[in-house]
TIMAR-354968 format. One line per 8 residues: number of its first residue (from 1); for each residue x, y, z of N, C-alpha, C. Coordinates in steps of 0.1 Angstrom, whole numbers, plus 5000, padded with zeros to 4 digits. Layout:
NUM	X Y Z X Y Z X Y Z | ...
REM end
This chain:
1	5006 4990 5001 5001 4999 5002 5008 5013 4999 | 5006 5022 4991 5011 5037 4993 5005 5043 5005 | 5017 5042 5014 5016 5052 5026 5012 5064 5024 | 5022 5068 5019 5027 5081 5017 5015 5090 5005 | 5010 5080 4996 5002 5089 4991 4987 5090 4997 | 4983 5085 5007 4975 5086 5015 4977 5093 5025 | 4988 5096 5032 4990 5105 5046 4993 5116 5038 | 4997 5122 5025 5000 5132 5022 4984 5141 5024
9	4975 5138 5022 4961 5147 5023 4951 5137 5030 | 4953 5134 5045 4948 5123 5053 4933 5131 5055 | 4923 5116 5049 4912 5113 5051 4906 5105 5056 | 4917 5098 5064 4911 5083 5075 4901 5086 5082 | 4897 5092 5089 4890 5093 5100 4876 5101 5092 | 4866 5105 5102 4852 5113 5097 4861 5130 5096 | 4870 5132 5101 4876 5147 5110 4878 5150 5097 | 4884 5144 5088 4888 5145 5069 4897 5161 5076
17	4908 5157 5080 4916 5168 5083 4924 5175 5073 | 4926 5164 5065 4935 5170 5050 4946 5174 5058 | 4954 5168 5068 4965 5172 5066 4980 5162 5059 | 4988 5170 5060 4999 5163 5054 5008 5157 5067 | 5005 5143 5064 5013 5137 5082 5030 5135 5077 | 5030 5136 5061 5045 5133 5060 5056 5145 5066 | 5052 5153 5070 5055 5168 5073 5051 5172 5088 | 5040 5164 5095 5035 5172 5106 5024 5162 5108
25	5015 5166 5123 5005 5156 5126 4989 5159 5125 | 4987 5154 5125 4971 5157 5118 4963 5155 5135 | 4951 5160 5131 4939 5163 5143 4944 5155 5157 | 4944 5142 5147 4948 5126 5155 4960 5126 5166 | 4973 5134 5162 4981 5137 5168 4993 5123 5154 | 4984 5120 5146 4995 5110 5142 5002 5118 5130 | 5016 5110 5129 5020 5119 5115 5025 5108 5106 | 5040 5109 5104 5041 5098 5095 5046 5086 5097
33	5053 5081 5110 5059 5069 5114 5047 5065 5124 | 5042 5055 5124 5036 5048 5137 5040 5052 5149 | 5034 5051 5162 5035 5059 5172 5029 5046 5183 | 5032 5040 5192 5025 5032 5202 5036 5035 5214 | 5027 5031 5224 5027 5032 5239 5033 5016 5248 | 5025 5007 5239 5024 4994 5250 5022 4984 5242 | 5032 4972 5242 5024 4958 5234 5028 4948 5242 | 5016 4940 5248 5019 4929 5255 5007 4920 5256
41	5005 4909 5263 4996 4902 5264 4986 4906 5273 | 4971 4910 5271 4965 4915 5278 4950 4908 5281 | 4948 4910 5292 4942 4899 5296 4929 4904 5299 | 4922 4916 5300 4912 4924 5301 4903 4927 5292 | 4901 4919 5278 4892 4922 5269 4883 4910 5273 | 4871 4908 5264 4862 4898 5265 4867 4884 5263 | 4862 4878 5275 4869 4862 5272 4875 4854 5261 | 4866 4858 5246 4867 4851 5236 4876 4856 5229
49	4882 4867 5236 4896 4874 5229 4906 4873 5238 | 4908 4877 5250 4918 4873 5259 4923 4858 5260 | 4912 4853 5262 4913 4837 5264 4923 4833 5279 | 4932 4825 5281 4940 4820 5290 4956 4828 5286 | 4955 4829 5271 4966 4832 5269 4974 4849 5273 | 4961 4857 5272 4961 4870 5265 4959 4873 5252 | 4959 4888 5245 4954 4893 5237 4970 4899 5232 | 4972 4900 5221 4986 4909 5217 4985 4918 5214
57	4984 4925 5224 4977 4943 5223 4990 4953 5220 | 4987 4959 5208 4993 4971 5205 4988 4983 5210 | 4990 4993 5219 4984 5004 5220 4986 5013 5210 | 4981 5026 5201 4986 5029 5195 4982 5044 5200 | 4995 5055 5197 4995 5066 5205 4982 5079 5194 | 4976 5088 5203 4967 5094 5195 4954 5090 5194 | 4944 5100 5186 4932 5096 5186 4923 5108 5176 | 4915 5102 5167 4905 5110 5159 4890 5115 5172
65	4892 5113 5181 4882 5114 5198 4888 5119 5205 | 4881 5126 5212 4886 5132 5221 4879 5132 5236 | 4877 5122 5239 4864 5117 5251 4874 5123 5261 | 4862 5133 5272 4865 5140 5282 4869 5129 5294 | 4863 5115 5292 4867 5107 5301 4875 5094 5299 | 4883 5096 5290 4890 5085 5282 4899 5082 5292 | 4901 5069 5294 4911 5063 5308 4924 5060 5300 | 4923 5061 5291 4937 5062 5281 4942 5076 5276
73	4938 5088 5283 4943 5100 5281 4956 5104 5276 | 4965 5099 5283 4980 5101 5281 4982 5096 5267 | 4977 5087 5262 4978 5083 5245 4966 5091 5236 | 4953 5093 5242 4950 5098 5230 4950 5113 5230 | 4945 5120 5243 4952 5132 5243 4964 5141 5244 | 4974 5136 5250 4988 5138 5251 4997 5130 5243 | 4994 5121 5235 5001 5114 5223 5012 5107 5230 | 5014 5104 5240 5025 5095 5245 5028 5086 5235
81	5041 5082 5234 5046 5072 5228 5052 5072 5222 | 5058 5060 5215 5074 5063 5208 5071 5058 5193 | 5080 5064 5186 5077 5061 5171 5086 5052 5164 | 5078 5042 5158 5088 5030 5152 5085 5025 5136 | 5091 5020 5131 5091 5014 5119 5083 5005 5116 | 5077 5007 5100 5069 4994 5100 5074 4983 5103 | 5085 4983 5098 5093 4968 5100 5095 4963 5115 | 5095 4973 5122 5093 4971 5138 5079 4970 5142
89	5071 4976 5138 5057 4972 5138 5054 4956 5135 | 5063 4952 5126 5055 4938 5120 5061 4930 5132 | 5074 4933 5135 5084 4923 5144 5075 4920 5155 | 5069 4935 5163 5062 4932 5178 5047 4923 5173 | 5043 4925 5159 5029 4915 5161 5036 4898 5159 | 5050 4898 5155 5056 4882 5155 5059 4878 5170 | 5066 4888 5177 5070 4889 5190 5056 4885 5202 | 5047 4893 5197 5033 4888 5203 5031 4872 5201
97	5029 4870 5189 5024 4858 5186 5030 4846 5195 | 5050 4846 5192 5056 4838 5199 5052 4837 5214 | 5048 4846 5218 5043 4850 5233 5036 4841 5238 | 5025 4834 5227 5013 4828 5229 5001 4839 5229 | 5001 4850 5223 4987 4856 5221 4978 4847 5215 | 4966 4852 5213 4956 4845 5207 4951 4853 5195 | 4959 4864 5194 4954 4874 5182 4962 4887 5186 | 4962 4892 5173 4969 4904 5177 4957 4916 5177
105	4963 4926 5185 4949 4931 5191 4954 4952 5186 | 4946 4955 5179 4953 4969 5173 4943 4981 5179 | 4949 4988 5193 4937 4994 5201 4944 5010 5192 | 4927 5014 5188 4928 5031 5188 4939 5032 5173 | 4936 5025 5162 4945 5023 5152 4946 5031 5141 | 4934 5038 5140 4925 5043 5124 4934 5051 5118 | 4942 5059 5123 4951 5069 5119 4966 5064 5113 | 4967 5048 5120 4978 5045 5113 4976 5030 5104
113	4964 5030 5098 4962 5018 5089 4969 5015 5078 | 4974 5025 5075 4986 5021 5062 4997 5015 5059 | 5003 5021 5074 5015 5011 5079 5015 5001 5085 | 5003 4998 5092 4998 4985 5097 4995 4977 5087 | 4988 4979 5073 4987 4971 5065 5000 4964 5058 | 5008 4976 5059 5026 4979 5053 5031 4965 5062 | 5027 4967 5075 5034 4958 5086 5030 4945 5085 | 5018 4944 5083 5010 4930 5078 5015 4922 5068
121	5016 4931 5059 5025 4928 5044 5036 4917 5047 | 5045 4926 5056 5059 4921 5061 5057 4909 5067 | 5048 4909 5078 5047 4896 5086 5044 4884 5075 | 5034 4884 5063 5031 4875 5056 5027 4865 5063 | 5029 4854 5058 5023 4840 5063 5031 4835 5076 | 5037 4845 5079 5046 4840 5092 5038 4843 5107 | 5028 4851 5097 5015 4854 5110 5005 4844 5109 | 5005 4839 5121 4992 4825 5116 4980 4829 5130
129	4973 4839 5133 4967 4842 5149 4957 4856 5142 | 4948 4857 5143 4935 4863 5140 4940 4880 5144 | 4939 4887 5131 4941 4904 5138 4927 4909 5143 | 4932 4914 5152 4913 4923 5157 4920 4939 5158 | 4908 4944 5157 4907 4962 5150 4900 4964 5163 | 4906 4970 5170 4900 4974 5183 4898 4990 5183 | 4883 4997 5183 4880 5008 5177 4874 5018 5187 | 4875 5030 5188 4862 5041 5195 4854 5039 5185
137	4850 5033 5173 4838 5034 5165 4839 5048 5153 | 4845 5056 5156 4844 5065 5147 4855 5070 5137 | 4849 5059 5126 4856 5057 5113 4849 5062 5101 | 4858 5059 5089 4856 5060 5078 4848 5043 5073 | 4841 5046 5063 4840 5030 5060 4852 5029 5050 | 4856 5042 5040 4866 5038 5034 4879 5028 5040 | 4882 5040 5054 4894 5034 5056 4890 5018 5060 | 4880 5013 5062 4875 5003 5071 4877 4989 5058
145	4874 4999 5049 4874 4986 5033 4888 4983 5034 | 4896 4991 5034 4911 4988 5034 4919 4976 5039 | 4906 4977 5049 4914 4967 5061 4907 4949 5056 | 4899 4951 5043 4893 4934 5046 4907 4927 5038 | 4905 4913 5045 4918 4907 5041 4928 4907 5048 | 4930 4917 5057 4938 4917 5069 4932 4915 5086 | 4917 4922 5088 4916 4918 5098 4905 4908 5096 | 4901 4901 5108 4898 4893 5111 4887 4895 5124
153	4887 4904 5132 4875 4905 5141 4876 4920 5144 | 4864 4929 5143 4861 4944 5143 4859 4944 5159 | 4864 4951 5167 4860 4952 5183 4855 4969 5183 | 4845 4975 5180 4841 4987 5180 4833 4988 5193 | 4840 5004 5196 4820 5009 5203 4813 5015 5196 | 4801 5012 5201 4792 5026 5198 4786 5031 5214 | 4794 5046 5210 4795 5056 5224 4782 5058 5226 | 4776 5064 5216 4762 5077 5213 4755 5074 5207
161	4743 5075 5207 4735 5079 5198 4731 5097 5195 | 4728 5101 5207 4723 5115 5210 4737 5122 5204 | 4735 5131 5192 4750 5139 5187 4755 5147 5199 | 4744 5155 5204 4744 5167 5211 4755 5157 5224 | 4747 5146 5231 4764 5143 5238 4777 5140 5234 | 4774 5130 5221 4785 5130 5213 4796 5143 5213 | 4790 5151 5207 4796 5167 5203 4802 5172 5217 | 4794 5171 5231 4798 5173 5244 4812 5165 5251
169	4810 5153 5247 4818 5147 5256 4827 5143 5246 | 4828 5141 5234 4838 5139 5225 4845 5144 5215 | 4837 5158 5213 4841 5165 5202 4837 5160 5187 | 4827 5151 5187 4825 5145 5177 4808 5145 5172 | 4806 5158 5169 4791 5159 5162 4780 5149 5154 | 4792 5141 5146 4783 5134 5138 4788 5116 5141 | 4790 5116 5155 4795 5102 5158 4784 5090 5156 | 4773 5091 5156 4766 5079 5156 4765 5074 5141
177	4764 5089 5131 4762 5082 5118 4772 5078 5113 | 4786 5079 5119 4795 5077 5112 4799 5061 5118 | 4797 5061 5128 4800 5048 5138 4790 5037 5133 | 4779 5042 5131 4768 5030 5125 4770 5023 5115 | 4774 5033 5102 4780 5030 5089 4795 5020 5093 | 4799 5028 5094 4814 5017 5098 4813 5004 5101 | 4802 5001 5115 4802 4993 5119 4792 4982 5106 | 4783 4986 5102 4779 4977 5090 4791 4975 5083
185	4799 4981 5076 4806 4973 5067 4819 4963 5075 | 4822 4964 5088 4830 4958 5096 4819 4943 5095 | 4807 4943 5097 4797 4933 5097 4801 4925 5084 | 4797 4934 5074 4800 4929 5058 4817 4923 5057 | 4823 4929 5062 4838 4919 5059 4839 4907 5065 | 4838 4907 5081 4843 4897 5089 4828 4886 5094 | 4815 4894 5087 4808 4875 5088 4801 4877 5104 | 4794 4861 5102 4791 4862 5113 4800 4859 5126
193	4803 4858 5137 4811 4855 5149 4815 4840 5147 | 4829 4834 5142 4830 4822 5145 4843 4819 5155 | 4840 4809 5164 4853 4803 5171 4857 4795 5171 | 4870 4790 5176 4875 4777 5178 4872 4766 5186 | 4879 4755 5189 4875 4746 5195 4875 4750 5211 | 4878 4758 5214 4886 4764 5223 4878 4778 5233 | 4866 4779 5223 4858 4794 5222 4867 4806 5221 | 4879 4807 5212 4883 4817 5205 4878 4821 5195
201	4877 4837 5197 4873 4841 5182 4880 4838 5173 | 4879 4837 5163 4886 4838 5148 4881 4847 5140 | 4870 4851 5139 4865 4858 5131 4848 4867 5133 | 4850 4877 5129 4834 4884 5138 4832 4898 5140 | 4823 4903 5147 4824 4913 5153 4819 4917 5167 | 4824 4924 5178 4816 4923 5188 4815 4940 5190 | 4803 4944 5191 4799 4958 5193 4801 4961 5208 | 4810 4972 5210 4810 4973 5226 4803 4990 5226
209	4795 4987 5239 4792 5003 5245 4789 5001 5259 | 4799 5010 5264 4799 5012 5276 4787 5027 5280 | 4784 5019 5290 4772 5026 5300 4775 5038 5305 | 4767 5053 5302 4776 5061 5310 4767 5064 5320 | 4770 5071 5329 4764 5080 5341 4748 5087 5337 | 4738 5090 5340 4729 5097 5338 4726 5098 5327 | 4729 5085 5316 4724 5085 5305 4717 5075 5299 | 4711 5070 5309 4706 5056 5304 4699 5056 5294
217	4691 5064 5289 4679 5068 5275 4688 5066 5266 | 4700 5069 5265 4710 5070 5253 4715 5054 5250 | 4721 5050 5259 4724 5035 5261 4709 5026 5257 | 4699 5028 5260 4686 5018 5256 4685 5023 5239 | 4685 5036 5236 4683 5037 5220 4694 5029 5211 | 4708 5029 5218 4712 5023 5209 4716 5013 5207 | 4707 5002 5216 4703 4992 5219 4691 4987 5208 | 4683 4995 5206 4670 4995 5199 4677 4999 5185
225	4685 5007 5186 4689 5013 5167 4696 4999 5158 | 4709 4994 5168 4715 4981 5163 4710 4972 5160 | 4695 4968 5167 4690 4958 5169 4680 4958 5153 | 4681 4968 5151 4670 4975 5139 4678 4974 5125 | 4693 4977 5127 4700 4981 5121 4710 4967 5111 | 4712 4962 5121 4722 4946 5118 4714 4937 5120 | 4716 4927 5108 4711 4915 5107 4711 4904 5124 | 4700 4896 5125 4703 4889 5137 4714 4879 5137
233	4718 4882 5149 4735 4868 5145 4745 4875 5141 | 4747 4885 5135 4756 4889 5128 4769 4894 5137 | 4765 4901 5149 4774 4904 5157 4773 4900 5173 | 4783 4901 5181 4780 4902 5195 4778 4911 5199 | 4775 4917 5214 4767 4929 5219 4779 4926 5236 | 4786 4935 5239 4794 4934 5251 4793 4950 5261 | 4783 4945 5269 4780 4957 5273 4784 4961 5288 | 4793 4969 5290 4804 4974 5298 4800 4986 5310
241	4800 4982 5319 4801 4985 5333 4812 4997 5338 | 4821 4994 5330 4839 4999 5338 4842 5013 5337 | 4828 5023 5335 4831 5037 5329 4835 5043 5344 | 4848 5051 5348 4851 5055 5358 4857 5066 5355 | 4853 5075 5365 4858 5093 5363 4869 5094 5361 | 4874 5101 5350 4886 5104 5350 4891 5119 5338 | 4904 5122 5339 4908 5132 5331 4900 5144 5334 | 4892 5144 5324 4884 5157 5323 4865 5159 5329
249	4868 5142 5331 4851 5143 5334 4845 5151 5343 | 4851 5157 5352 4850 5163 5364 4842 5174 5358 | 4845 5181 5348 4839 5192 5343 4826 5188 5340 | 4820 5177 5342 4803 5175 5334 4799 5165 5350 | 4794 5176 5358 4786 5166 5372 4778 5157 5367 | 4771 5154 5354 4763 5142 5354 4772 5129 5350 | 4787 5129 5347 4792 5121 5346 4803 5116 5352 | 4803 5128 5365 4814 5124 5374 4811 5117 5384
257	4808 5103 5379 4807 5095 5391 4801 5082 5381 | 4805 5073 5390 4803 5057 5383 4787 5056 5379 | 4783 5047 5373 4774 5046 5371 4767 5035 5380 | 4755 5038 5383 4745 5032 5394 4740 5018 5391 | 4741 5009 5400 4736 4995 5400 4718 4999 5392 | 4711 5007 5394 4700 5006 5388 4700 5010 5375 | 4706 5022 5370 4710 5025 5356 4712 5013 5351 | 4722 5003 5351 4731 4994 5347 4720 4984 5345
265	4714 4981 5352 4705 4969 5350 4692 4972 5343 | 4691 4985 5343 4679 4988 5335 4684 4982 5321 | 4697 4991 5318 4701 4985 5304 4705 4969 5298 | 4708 4964 5315 4712 4952 5308 4695 4945 5306 | 4687 4948 5314 4675 4943 5313 4667 4943 5298 | 4667 4955 5290 4664 4958 5277 4672 4950 5273 | 4687 4946 5270 4696 4940 5263 4694 4924 5261 | 4684 4920 5271 4680 4906 5274 4667 4905 5268
273	4657 4915 5270 4645 4918 5265 4645 4916 5246 | 4656 4923 5241 4660 4921 5231 4662 4911 5223 | 4671 4904 5230 4672 4892 5230 4686 4891 5220 | 4701 4902 5224 4709 4902 5225 4720 4887 5227 | 4730 4885 5218 4739 4873 5225 4750 4885 5227 | 4759 4879 5235 4774 4887 5240 4775 4883 5254 | 4778 4893 5260 4785 4898 5272 4782 4910 5279 | 4784 4909 5293 4777 4915 5302 4789 4920 5312
281	4796 4930 5317 4800 4932 5325 4794 4929 5340 | 4800 4927 5350 4795 4927 5363 4798 4945 5369 | 4791 4948 5378 4788 4961 5383 4803 4967 5390 | 4806 4958 5393 4819 4955 5402 4829 4959 5392 | 4831 4957 5379 4840 4957 5372 4849 4970 5367 | 4845 4978 5376 4849 4997 5373 4863 4994 5382 | 4872 4989 5377 4884 4993 5386 4895 4994 5377 | 4909 4999 5384 4921 5003 5379 4928 4996 5370
289	4925 4983 5367 4935 4973 5361 4929 4975 5347 | 4915 4980 5344 4916 4981 5328 4923 4992 5321 | 4931 5000 5326 4938 5012 5325 4950 5009 5326 | 4957 5005 5315 4974 4996 5315 4983 5009 5319 | 4995 5004 5328 5003 5012 5330 5012 5013 5316 | 5013 5029 5312 5021 5030 5298 5033 5031 5301 | 5045 5020 5295 5057 5023 5300 5066 5024 5287 | 5062 5021 5270 5070 5018 5261 5077 5005 5261
297	5074 4996 5270 5083 4982 5276 5074 4976 5261 | 5088 4971 5256 5080 4960 5240 5084 4970 5231 | 5081 4985 5230 5084 4992 5222 5091 4994 5211 | 5101 4999 5221 5117 5007 5214 5127 4996 5223 | 5134 4988 5212 5148 4984 5214 5154 4986 5203 | 5169 4980 5203 5179 4982 5192 5176 4972 5180 | 5176 4972 5168 5173 4966 5154 5183 4958 5154 | 5190 4944 5156 5201 4934 5155 5203 4937 5137
REM end
């Protein structure tokens, strides 16, 4: 893939900021070389993703969203991380596989899709495990189409239905329109969820939704919308209760607390009523271990 041609006038995300990333950074913070903050075996994804050995996760720096409550804000807002070559990125993928990873898990990777595709091409047939695209949902369908043949599993968020909320909390007024179209394309590419004999996901889509305090009605509307928009059995749902007030969430009183048991149970009750299959976190899941320490371990080293 000709990454230079794409990056000279970047439209990889719905913001379409047209940055020349060969010479600087876009809105997302992404420049010419991939930038990442951690690569390791992550145990806190859905059971069919983390399994027993862990998901081979690479946390990329920067983000096209500006979520005021982001748990990984040193990466998404502050662009913490180290620049690496596409060759080094491919090497990291292979190292994670050798460590026993069930998959390669690309977290917040939209702004580095061309470089990631080149890294996967470098790996070629040496990489034998599925590739997971772990996304905030704010995607261009054209960028998702580039991943056809490279990504096996899509793990997108659908964070909001109400545009007023997405603008207020993530500076993305057209969030649901972009996310719902992108997820439709992901389902088209990945097909229905498939698992191996040990219950480890091999392909398919898991739609994540992290319920926010004070906005139960928006969560319920998302459930109704995705039930209507996508074919039955074409995806799994993962409802998350892990919201923890962080970063700038204190600027908004209504989300400066954890979600209540009542709010979360009303949302999960609707999910059961609507017949969704998938995962529901326990209310006790809002713990600090969901927020990794970012120390650049596994990213920077001398290449021999």
